[in-house]
N, CA, C and O atoms as a DFTB+ gen file, in Angstrom:
480 C
 N C O
     1  1       0.793      -1.213      -0.051
     2  2      -0.162      -0.011      -0.249
     3  2       0.983       1.168      -0.025
     4  3       2.032       1.224       0.616
     5  1       0.214       2.124      -0.919
     6  2       1.084       3.515      -0.829
     7  2       1.324       4.238       0.192
     8  3       0.305       4.061       0.860
     9  1       1.901       4.853       0.701
    10  2       1.973       6.152       2.048
    11  2       1.483       7.425       1.336
    12  3       1.995       7.752       0.266
    13  1       0.592       8.086       1.854
    14  2      -0.002       9.498       1.410
    15  2       1.441      10.558       1.792
    16  3       2.367      10.149       2.492
    17  1       1.405      11.702       1.293
    18  2       2.385      12.427       1.564
    19  2       1.546      13.587       2.244
    20  3       0.389      13.787       1.873
    21  1       2.090      14.300       3.172
    22  2       1.501      15.126       4.286
    23  2       1.653      16.331       3.316
    24  3       2.653      16.466       2.611
    25  1       0.680      17.139       3.317
    26  2       0.155      18.682       2.817
    27  2       1.045      19.544       3.335
    28  3       0.983      19.570       4.564
    29  1       1.762      20.182       2.918
    30  2       2.255      21.650       3.635
    31  2       2.210      22.591       2.976
    32  3       3.121      23.244       2.467
    33  1       0.807      22.754       2.939
    34  2       0.287      24.031       2.441
    35  2      -0.512      25.105       3.511
    36  3      -1.191      26.071       3.164
    37  1      -0.295      24.754       4.604
    38  2      -0.618      25.846       5.781
    39  2      -1.021      24.951       7.003
    40  3      -0.765      23.775       7.261
    41  1      -1.654      25.793       7.587
    42  2      -2.230      25.546       8.625
    43  2      -3.662      24.391       8.667
    44  3      -3.913      23.607       9.582
    45  1      -4.256      24.538       7.704
    46  2      -5.628      23.971       7.334
    47  2      -5.322      22.566       7.559
    48  3      -5.917      21.859       8.372
    49  1      -4.051      22.068       6.552
    50  2      -3.888      20.470       6.534
    51  2      -3.395      19.907       7.766
    52  3      -3.475      18.709       8.040
    53  1      -2.860      20.833       8.538
    54  2      -2.309      20.089       9.666
    55  2      -2.986      19.526      10.677
    56  3      -3.816      20.189      11.298
    57  1      -2.721      18.205      10.986
    58  2      -3.536      17.739      12.217
    59  2      -3.329      18.565      13.098
    60  3      -2.277      19.180      13.272
    61  1      -4.600      18.668      13.904
    62  2      -4.379      19.401      15.559
    63  2      -3.757      18.620      16.345
    64  3      -3.837      17.419      16.086
    65  1      -3.046      18.998      17.397
    66  2      -2.169      18.162      18.279
    67  2      -3.101      17.805      19.298
    68  3      -3.798      18.634      19.883
    69  1      -3.117      16.622      19.505
    70  2      -4.231      15.916      20.270
    71  2      -3.116      15.305      21.689
    72  3      -1.958      14.911      21.550
    73  1      -3.852      15.386      22.913
    74  2      -3.077      15.308      24.066
    75  2      -3.820      13.951      24.756
    76  3      -4.956      13.919      25.229
    77  1      -3.075      13.102      24.692
    78  2      -3.958      11.775      25.382
    79  2      -3.731      11.677      26.731
    80  3      -2.598      11.958      27.120
    81  1      -4.466      11.378      27.440
    82  2      -4.141      10.981      29.032
    83  2      -3.509       9.724      29.191
    84  3      -3.964       8.684      28.715
    85  1      -2.341       9.814      29.932
    86  2      -1.548       8.671      30.177
    87  2      -2.510       7.621      30.314
    88  3      -3.653       7.831      30.721
    89  1      -2.082       6.506      29.987
    90  2      -2.722       4.840      30.113
    91  2      -2.565       4.847      31.447
    92  3      -1.680       5.412      32.089
    93  1      -3.808       3.941      31.989
    94  2      -3.710       3.783      33.456
    95  2      -2.889       2.320      33.428
    96  3      -3.073       1.376      32.659
    97  1      -2.085       2.425      34.337
    98  2      -1.542       0.885      34.685
    99  2      -2.281      -0.091      35.608
   100  3      -2.626       0.190      36.755
   101  1      -2.473      -1.165      35.050
   102  2      -3.675      -2.107      35.868
   103  2      -2.598      -2.554      36.946
   104  3      -1.475      -2.953      36.638
   105  1      -3.119      -2.430      38.382
   106  2      -2.624      -2.486      39.584
   107  2      -1.907      -4.376      39.835
   108  3      -2.450      -5.436      39.525
   109  1      -0.754      -4.169      40.395
   110  2      -0.037      -5.436      40.524
   111  2      -0.796      -6.037      41.529
   112  3      -1.335      -5.543      42.519
   113  1      -0.751      -7.243      41.092
   114  2      -1.747      -8.086      42.045
   115  2      -0.641      -8.429      43.115
   116  3       0.481      -8.469      42.609
   117  1      -0.676      -8.676      44.419
   118  2       0.032      -8.245      45.719
   119  2       0.275      -9.931      45.458
   120  3      -0.308     -10.712      44.707
   121  1       1.505     -10.142      46.512
   122  2       1.849     -11.754      46.351
   123  2       1.206     -12.060      47.502
   124  3       0.942     -11.455      48.541
   125  1       1.032     -13.067      47.099
   126  2      -0.063     -13.954      48.365
   127  2       0.791     -13.806      49.527
   128  3       1.976     -14.066      49.320
   129  1       0.482     -13.462      50.657
   130  2       0.998     -13.443      52.180
   131  2       0.884     -14.861      52.656
   132  3      -0.059     -15.500      52.189
   133  1       1.484     -15.314      53.295
   134  2       1.538     -16.502      54.094
   135  2       1.101     -16.144      55.461
   136  3       1.681     -15.177      55.954
   137  1       0.181     -16.738      56.179
   138  2      -0.314     -16.615      57.590
   139  2       1.136     -16.827      58.506
   140  3       1.952     -17.729      58.320
   141  1       1.221     -15.769      59.521
   142  2       2.059     -15.884      60.126
   143  2       2.021     -16.894      61.182
   144  3       0.980     -17.105      61.803
   145  1       3.583     -17.809      61.518
   146  2       3.521     -18.653      61.973
   147  2       2.906     -18.698      63.374
   148  3       2.876     -17.552      63.823
   149  1       2.520     -19.387      64.035
   150  2       2.063     -19.308      65.731
   151  2       3.099     -19.824      66.276
   152  3       3.676     -20.822      65.843
   153  1       3.444     -19.135      67.350
   154  2       4.537     -19.866      68.160
   155  2       4.053     -21.071      68.728
   156  3       2.931     -21.470      69.039
   157  1       5.673     -21.742      68.805
   158  2       5.806     -23.060      69.275
   159  2       6.000     -23.392      70.439
   160  3       6.130     -24.587      70.704
   161  1       6.065     -22.459      71.387
   162  2       6.509     -22.474      72.597
   163  2       5.919     -23.399      73.494
   164  3       6.443     -23.766      74.546
   165  1       4.603     -23.842      72.977
   166  2       3.716     -24.927      73.681
   167  2       4.354     -26.356      73.433
   168  3       4.368     -27.288      74.237
   169  1       4.885     -26.334      72.140
   170  2       5.781     -27.464      72.232
   171  2       6.812     -27.668      72.422
   172  3       7.156     -28.842      72.291
   173  1       7.703     -26.799      72.770
   174  2       9.107     -26.599      73.189
   175  2       9.124     -27.167      74.616
   176  3       8.320     -26.927      75.516
   177  1      10.398     -28.116      74.647
   178  2      10.584     -28.687      76.160
   179  2      11.505     -27.471      76.642
   180  3      12.435     -26.960      76.016
   181  1      10.987     -27.114      77.988
   182  2      11.789     -26.256      78.799
   183  2      12.453     -27.215      79.622
   184  3      11.869     -28.218      80.032
   185  1      13.802     -26.921      79.917
   186  2      14.598     -27.224      81.308
   187  2      14.055     -27.010      82.596
   188  3      14.192     -25.833      82.928
   189  1      13.587     -27.588      83.302
   190  2      13.326     -27.481      84.495
   191  2      14.527     -27.541      85.333
   192  3      15.467     -28.295      85.083
   193  1      14.483     -26.656      86.431
   194  2      15.573     -26.948      87.641
   195  2      14.883     -27.704      88.354
   196  3      13.655     -27.776      88.313
   197  1      15.912     -28.587      89.360
   198  2      15.673     -29.614      90.260
   199  2      14.716     -28.872      91.488
   200  3      15.216     -28.120      92.325
   201  1      13.569     -29.144      91.454
   202  2      12.755     -29.093      92.869
   203  2      13.393     -28.931      93.819
   204  3      14.176     -29.871      93.957
   205  1      13.527     -27.739      95.063
   206  2      14.207     -27.440      95.732
   207  2      13.770     -28.517      97.189
   208  3      12.803     -27.924      97.667
   209  1      13.971     -29.476      97.861
   210  2      13.884     -29.779      98.907
   211  2      12.901     -29.000      99.801
   212  3      13.151     -27.868     100.215
   213  1      11.356     -29.917     100.175
   214  2      10.902     -28.861     100.898
   215  2      11.449     -28.785     102.353
   216  3      12.044     -29.742     102.849
   217  1      11.230     -27.606     103.032
   218  2      11.602     -27.039     104.055
   219  2      10.432     -27.650     105.250
   220  3       9.302     -27.180     105.122
   221  1      10.619     -28.561     106.278
   222  2       9.613     -29.245     107.177
   223  2       9.357     -27.785     108.356
   224  3       9.937     -26.706     108.232
   225  1       8.711     -28.005     109.063
   226  2       8.319     -27.154     110.221
   227  2       9.170     -27.509     111.487
   228  3       9.119     -26.575     112.287
   229  1       9.874     -28.469     111.893
   230  2      10.784     -29.103     112.488
   231  2      11.939     -28.259     112.424
   232  3      12.368     -27.561     113.342
   233  1      12.509     -28.400     111.027
   234  2      13.547     -27.929     110.504
   235  2      13.732     -25.781     111.152
   236  3      14.532     -25.063     111.752
   237  1      12.374     -25.693     110.470
   238  2      11.991     -23.813     110.489
   239  2      12.029     -23.766     111.972
   240  3      12.373     -22.642     112.338
   241  1      11.714     -24.886     113.338
   242  2      11.348     -24.754     114.333
   243  2      13.010     -24.538     115.217
   244  3      13.348     -23.593     115.929
   245  1      13.669     -25.566     114.910
   246  2      14.889     -25.752     115.029
   247  2      15.661     -24.609     114.706
   248  3      16.401     -24.234     115.616
   249  1      15.690     -23.896     113.563
   250  2      16.313     -22.568     113.010
   251  2      15.938     -21.394     114.039
   252  3      16.637     -20.442     114.386
   253  1      14.550     -21.757     114.452
   254  2      14.295     -20.583     115.592
   255  2      14.512     -20.313     116.654
   256  3      14.287     -19.288     117.297
   257  1      15.169     -21.634     117.008
   258  2      15.841     -21.674     118.183
   259  2      17.431     -21.006     118.223
   260  3      17.870     -20.346     119.165
   261  1      18.139     -21.326     117.030
   262  2      19.308     -20.800     116.710
   263  2      19.283     -19.423     116.256
   264  3      20.339     -18.793     116.304
   265  1      18.224     -18.863     115.821
   266  2      17.870     -17.117     115.650
   267  2      17.906     -16.758     117.368
   268  3      18.743     -16.014     117.879
   269  1      17.025     -17.323     117.966
   270  2      16.631     -16.922     119.425
   271  2      17.587     -16.789     120.223
   272  3      17.746     -15.959     121.118
   273  1      18.329     -17.756     119.830
   274  2      19.928     -17.776     120.771
   275  2      20.848     -16.819     119.926
   276  3      21.343     -16.233     120.888
   277  1      21.247     -16.423     119.190
   278  2      21.766     -15.570     118.745
   279  2      21.361     -14.088     118.835
   280  3      22.302     -13.295     118.840
   281  1      20.044     -13.554     118.912
   282  2      19.556     -12.819     118.961
   283  2      19.746     -12.605     120.745
   284  3      20.036     -11.460     121.091
   285  1      19.647     -13.278     121.452
   286  2      19.683     -13.242     122.910
   287  2      21.296     -12.820     123.243
   288  3      21.669     -11.933     124.010
   289  1      22.029     -13.623     122.528
   290  2      23.421     -13.561     122.887
   291  2      24.146     -12.037     122.378
   292  3      25.031     -11.406     122.955
   293  1      23.505     -11.741     121.225
   294  2      24.293     -10.800     120.528
   295  2      23.436      -9.391     120.541
   296  3      23.929      -8.400     120.003
   297  1      22.346      -9.338     121.069
   298  2      21.413      -7.901     120.760
   299  2      20.859      -8.127     119.431
   300  3      20.890      -9.127     118.714
   301  1      20.293      -6.851     119.245
   302  2      19.937      -6.579     117.842
   303  2      20.830      -6.823     116.738
   304  3      21.958      -6.345     116.853
   305  1      20.522      -7.555     115.554
   306  2      21.008      -7.643     114.365
   307  2      20.258      -7.568     113.432
   308  3      19.042      -7.754     113.468
   309  1      21.220      -7.155     112.066
   310  2      20.424      -7.025     110.900
   311  2      20.737      -8.627     110.232
   312  3      21.596      -9.446     110.560
   313  1      19.713      -8.695     109.213
   314  2      19.317      -9.687     108.612
   315  2      20.670     -10.855     108.107
   316  3      20.744     -12.083     108.059
   317  1      21.568      -9.784     107.803
   318  2      22.956     -10.471     106.988
   319  2      23.649     -11.256     108.320
   320  3      24.059     -12.408     108.458
   321  1      23.584     -10.005     109.306
   322  2      24.461     -10.614     110.553
   323  2      23.792     -11.630     111.093
   324  3      24.495     -12.430     111.711
   325  1      22.419     -11.888     111.040
   326  2      21.821     -12.884     111.564
   327  2      22.181     -14.199     110.904
   328  3      22.563     -15.170     111.558
   329  1      22.031     -14.199     109.440
   330  2      22.325     -15.399     108.520
   331  2      23.894     -15.971     109.056
   332  3      24.140     -17.152     109.303
   333  1      24.741     -14.981     109.152
   334  2      25.760     -15.284     109.563
   335  2      26.151     -15.998     111.237
   336  3      27.023     -16.828     111.495
   337  1      25.362     -15.465     112.000
   338  2      25.443     -15.776     113.310
   339  2      24.858     -17.334     113.343
   340  3      25.240     -18.058     114.262
   341  1      23.954     -17.843     112.370
   342  2      23.358     -18.859     112.532
   343  2      23.754     -20.099     111.983
   344  3      23.723     -20.030     110.754
   345  1      24.111     -21.195     112.393
   346  2      24.317     -22.149     111.605
   347  2      23.793     -23.029     110.301
   348  3      24.326     -23.965     109.704
   349  1      22.357     -22.251     110.078
   350  2      21.469     -22.922     109.268
   351  2      21.763     -22.203     107.828
   352  3      22.621     -21.325     107.732
   353  1      21.006     -22.632     106.752
   354  2      20.880     -22.052     105.631
   355  2      20.285     -20.545     105.902
   356  3      19.810     -20.090     106.943
   357  1      20.474     -19.895     104.568
   358  2      19.715     -18.871     104.881
   359  2      18.280     -18.361     104.433
   360  3      17.847     -17.261     104.776
   361  1      17.528     -19.324     103.576
   362  2      16.441     -19.948     103.859
   363  2      15.909     -20.037     105.054
   364  3      15.058     -19.197     105.349
   365  1      16.209     -20.885     105.854
   366  2      15.855     -21.221     107.034
   367  2      15.929     -20.136     107.960
   368  3      14.981     -20.111     108.745
   369  1      16.852     -19.153     108.109
   370  2      16.874     -17.915     108.743
   371  2      15.950     -17.241     108.169
   372  3      15.318     -17.118     109.218
   373  1      15.463     -16.822     107.599
   374  2      14.236     -16.151     107.334
   375  2      12.960     -16.798     107.379
   376  3      11.932     -16.126     107.463
   377  1      12.939     -18.117     107.328
   378  2      11.720     -18.447     107.543
   379  2      11.641     -18.820     108.958
   380  3      10.597     -19.245     109.452
   381  1      12.955     -18.636     109.754
   382  2      12.390     -18.815     111.307
   383  2      12.555     -17.431     111.709
   384  3      12.548     -17.200     112.918
   385  1      12.690     -16.560     110.966
   386  2      12.312     -14.560     111.503
   387  2      11.028     -14.671     111.253
   388  3      10.413     -14.249     112.232
   389  1      10.108     -15.137     110.178
   390  2       8.989     -15.279     109.894
   391  2       8.381     -15.769     111.233
   392  3       7.600     -15.086     111.896
   393  1       8.849     -17.143     111.611
   394  2       7.780     -17.931     112.601
   395  2       7.843     -16.928     114.268
   396  3       6.914     -16.638     115.022
   397  1       9.290     -16.619     114.371
   398  2       8.950     -15.714     115.690
   399  2       8.331     -14.367     115.322
   400  3       8.015     -13.570     116.206
   401  1       8.181     -14.144     114.220
   402  2       7.662     -12.489     113.942
   403  2       6.142     -12.598     114.080
   404  3       5.480     -11.680     114.563
   405  1       5.533     -13.900     113.584
   406  2       4.211     -14.461     113.830
   407  2       3.896     -14.567     115.164
   408  3       2.853     -14.000     115.490
   409  1       4.501     -15.130     116.013
   410  2       4.491     -15.271     117.119
   411  2       4.511     -14.159     118.390
   412  3       4.163     -14.308     119.561
   413  1       5.038     -13.026     117.710
   414  2       5.059     -11.553     118.315
   415  2       6.328     -12.027     119.234
   416  3       6.329     -11.635     120.401
   417  1       7.069     -12.588     118.922
   418  2       8.944     -12.734     119.742
   419  2       9.672     -11.792     119.182
   420  3      10.830     -11.671     119.579
   421  1       9.202     -10.961     118.200
   422  2      10.698     -10.071     118.088
   423  2      10.245      -8.557     117.534
   424  3       9.117      -8.367     117.078
   425  1      11.235      -7.526     117.623
   426  2      10.918      -6.467     117.314
   427  2      11.734      -6.162     116.345
   428  3      12.836      -6.706     116.278
   429  1      11.366      -5.334     115.529
   430  2      11.820      -4.657     114.165
   431  2      12.408      -3.311     114.203
   432  3      11.545      -2.557     113.753
   433  1      13.245      -2.779     114.458
   434  2      14.113      -1.129     113.920
   435  2      14.797      -1.176     113.074
   436  3      15.782      -1.852     112.774
   437  1      13.939       0.022     112.410
   438  2      14.388       0.376     111.124
   439  2      15.472       1.705     111.255
   440  3      15.003       2.716     111.778
   441  1      16.676       1.736     110.873
   442  2      17.571       2.889     111.089
   443  2      18.016       3.157     109.491
   444  3      18.935       2.562     108.929
   445  1      16.892       4.509     108.695
   446  2      17.573       4.470     107.438
   447  2      17.262       3.391     106.487
   448  3      16.124       2.966     106.288
   449  1      18.277       2.993     105.941
   450  2      17.864       1.724     104.994
   451  2      18.281       0.585     105.991
   452  3      18.186      -0.528     105.473
   453  1      18.630       0.584     107.026
   454  2      19.094      -0.711     107.658
   455  2      17.887      -0.931     108.615
   456  3      17.257       0.014     109.090
   457  1      17.637      -2.084     108.839
   458  2      16.836      -2.889     109.624
   459  2      17.406      -4.304     110.428
   460  3      17.818      -5.376     109.986
   461  1      17.228      -3.785     111.800
   462  2      17.634      -4.695     112.809
   463  2      16.508      -5.280     113.529
   464  3      15.509      -4.675     113.918
   465  1      16.749      -6.408     113.654
   466  2      15.810      -7.801     114.815
   467  2      16.323      -7.887     116.130
   468  3      17.507      -8.206     116.242
   469  1      15.837      -7.724     116.871
   470  2      15.896      -7.945     118.288
   471  2      14.748      -8.839     119.109
   472  3      13.703      -9.259     118.613
   473  1      15.111      -8.991     120.223
   474  2      13.879     -10.197     120.941
   475  2      12.887      -9.037     121.620
   476  3      13.273      -7.875     121.752
   477  1      11.924      -9.367     121.920
   478  2      10.812      -8.697     122.755
   479  2      11.580      -8.555     124.159
   480  3      11.010      -8.047     125.125
């Protein structure tokens, strides 16, 4: 097929400029999202520390005797000094202090940030 030549005789034959709107792009399809993985904490095995042996009331009563004796001999003591003065574990000393405090056998004095325990 033959091509037509453009007429050059002026504005009458020149085609009017056209402005086309930019073509709309098709939206991109979002990639399929995988559902979030559920925590597996329920299935994991956690190493447990061996259970501490239970403290009996007899042991606490024996420790209370040591605490009472130390306080009677040495006078008011801080908990740290009381733990060192008694030949039992720190846990038993604290349990014994609680035992004696519940029986209203101890007095507590606070000096600033320091607390001293004494017998009543």
